[in-house]
Structures are given as structure tokens and as C-alpha cells.
N, C-alpha and C positions, 0 to 999 in steps of 0.2 A: 262613535262618541256622539250620546245625544246632548245637541246645544242648550237646551232647556235646564240641563241639570247644572248646578254651579260646578266651575274646573277651579276654584279657590284652594290652594294649598292649605291643609291645616296650620302651618304655622301662623298665616294671616289672618285666620280666623279669631276674633277678638275673644271669642268665647273660648278658646282653647289658651291662648297667650296670655290672656289676662291673668296677672299676678299669680305666675307661677311656683313663687317663692312660699306661697300659704298652702301648696299641697302638703310642705311638710309639717305643718300644724294641724292637718287633718279637715280644712277648710278647702273645698274645692273651688276651682277658679272661677265656674258658674254663681258660686255661694258669694265670691269677693265682689263680683259685679252688683248683684244685690245692695250687698254692704253700702257699695257707693252711693248706690240709686238710695238708700233709706237713709244714711245717715251723713253723707258729705254735702254740703251746701257747697263747695268750693268745684266738687264733680259735677254737680247738678247744674251749677251755672255755665259750667264750660262745655259741657257734653249733652245736657237735654236736649237741645234742638235738633243732635244727629241721631238721638234714640226714639225708638217706639216699643211700646211692649212686645209688638211682634217679633221684633230683633230676639226676645226670647222665647218663641215659641218652640214647642218639642219638635226635635228631629226626626226622633223614630219613634213607634209604637211601641208603648210599654213607660217613654220617658213620661216622668212628672209634670204634670201641667202646673204646679205651685209656682215655681220659679215666673212663669209667665203671668198669671195672676198677680204677683207680689207685684213684680216690676210696673205693671201696668196701675195698680195702685199707688204705688210709689209716683210715677210719672204723672197722673193725674192730679195727685197731690201736688205735687211740686209747681204745676203748670197753672193749678189754680189759686193757692197759699205762697208762691213762693220761700218756702222753706222745706227741708227735707220732713217725711213723713215722721221718721225716728219712732218716738216712743207711743205715736197713734198707729202704728201699723195693726199691732195684736185687734186693736177696735174697730179700725175699717176692715182689716179682714172677714170679721163678726158679722160686720154689717152685710160685705158683700157673701158672705157663705147664705146668711139667711134668706136675701134678695134670690139668690139664684140657687137656691135649694142644691147645694152642692154634695156630693156623695162622702161617705166617710173615710175613703181612701184618700182624695183630693182633702179633707180636712185633717188628718192626721200629718200628711205632706205638707200643708200648710203651717201646721204646730211646728214640726222639724226644722222647717227653714227658720221661722221665727224666733226658736230659740238659738241656732246657730249664728243668728244674725244679732242677738241680744249680747251673746258674748265675746263679739269681734268688734275691731275700731277700725275704722276706713283707713286706708294708706294715700298711697300718693295720687292725687287727680290728675297730676301733669303728666305722668306716665300713662294713665288712662285713656285721656284727652290724644295723646299721639298716636295710643295703639287704636283707636275709634276710629280717628280720621283715616289712618293709614289702611284699617279693614274697608271703611265707607268709599275711598277713592278705589281700592281694586275692586269692590264690588261692581263701581260704576265703570269702570275700564273694560270688566268681562261682560257687562249687559250690551253696552256699546259694540264690544267685537262680535258676541253673539248674534245682536241686531244685524250687524254688516255682514256675517257670515250667512245668516239665514236669508237676507234679502238676495245676495250675492249667487247662491244655490237655487235658489228660486228663481234667479233670472229678474228679478225686481229692483237690483241697485243700481240707479242712476247716478249721475255725477250731483246732482239737485240733493238727493237722498241721502247720499253718501257726506255733503258738505252740511247737509241738515242733523244728521247724528251726531258729528263731529262738534260742530256749532254749538249742540245742546250740550254735550258733553263738557263743552270748555266753559260755558257759562256754569255748571253745578258745579265745576272745579273752584270755578272763581266765585262761589255761592256764599253768602256770609256763615252758613253751617260749617263750613270747611275752615273757612277764614277765623272767626269770632273766637274768642279765649276768654273773655269776658265780658258779657253783654249787659251784664247785671251786676250792680254793686252790692256789697253785702246785706243792704237795706232794701233789696229787691228795686232798687230804682233803675230806669234805663240809664247808662251811659253813653252819651256822644264823644265821638270822637273830635 
């Protein structure tokens, strides 16, 4: 087994687990995540600190980059204005298409995603938060374990290095990104405990 590859079981990958019930309506789980990023302020308040556009990066050749670009636009808009991009998605994507001179295939994919997103409503943000937290924690554990195994295999694992890696993992688990559930109120103002 190559230690640089992810060993996470598919059932823990939030992209595959997220909103399985929407599949029955013809909406793929990946699309459902984008709907949350674009329309649901509660979801964004709870999960945006844990998400990056690169979480939506295509995994295989031939997979559309549309979701990646849409998620990036939605997250950037949220972080700048503290409200979902929602109805401005088409306008923002048109700007990005012009600025980046994207090809026809990507433009068509973007239009298709926007059509799906416009006809769908967001669902349970709380469920999404738990899925994303679990996925992030699993990723963190896997990364730390892989680092320890690689150092041990190469003979570079010392007690100090082991404690450093474990300490770094422990600190990240306690990080506010895993603990916070609502850092911004509905008005976008910071809420202190």
C-alpha cells in the first residue's frame, strides 16, 4: 500500500455520504453539498471554516471542474459578505468565465449545475456539520498515522517526533474549526462565548 494515498473508506468521505436521500430525486450528493454552500446561511456559519474549494477538486480525469469552481465562488462570497451567494451565483460565474477565459465544456457544466441548484432547496445543515466534522477528523487521523508510519519505516521516528505529531493532531482536534457550531449570528456578527 502506498502511504501517500488516502485510505479512508468511502463511507466516511462526506462527498459520498452527504444527502444520500437526494439521489432518489435525481440530485447527486455532490450537487447537494453545493446547494448548501450556495443557499444555506446556517450551513455556511457552521461549516465554512472547515471547508475549502479544494475539497471539491475533481478526483478523476474527466470529472467536471464545475463543482470545484462553484464551491470556490460560494465560499469566497460567503467569507467576503457573510451571506450565501444564492441568486448572484450566475452573475459571479459569468464574471469568472470572462476573467479566466474558460472553455465551452466547463461553461456548459457550470450552467447545468446552476440549473440544478436553482430548483433545489437546502436541507439539514446540522447533519452536514456532523458529516464534515467526522470526515475532517478521519482525514487528520489518517494523515498523522501515515506520517508516523513513513517516519518509522525510514528510521526517522524518534520519541520527540512521535510526541510532536501526536500533539499536533491533538491540538487540531481541539481547534475551534472542529468545535464551533455557530461562530456567526444571523447578522454576521461574531458571537463570543
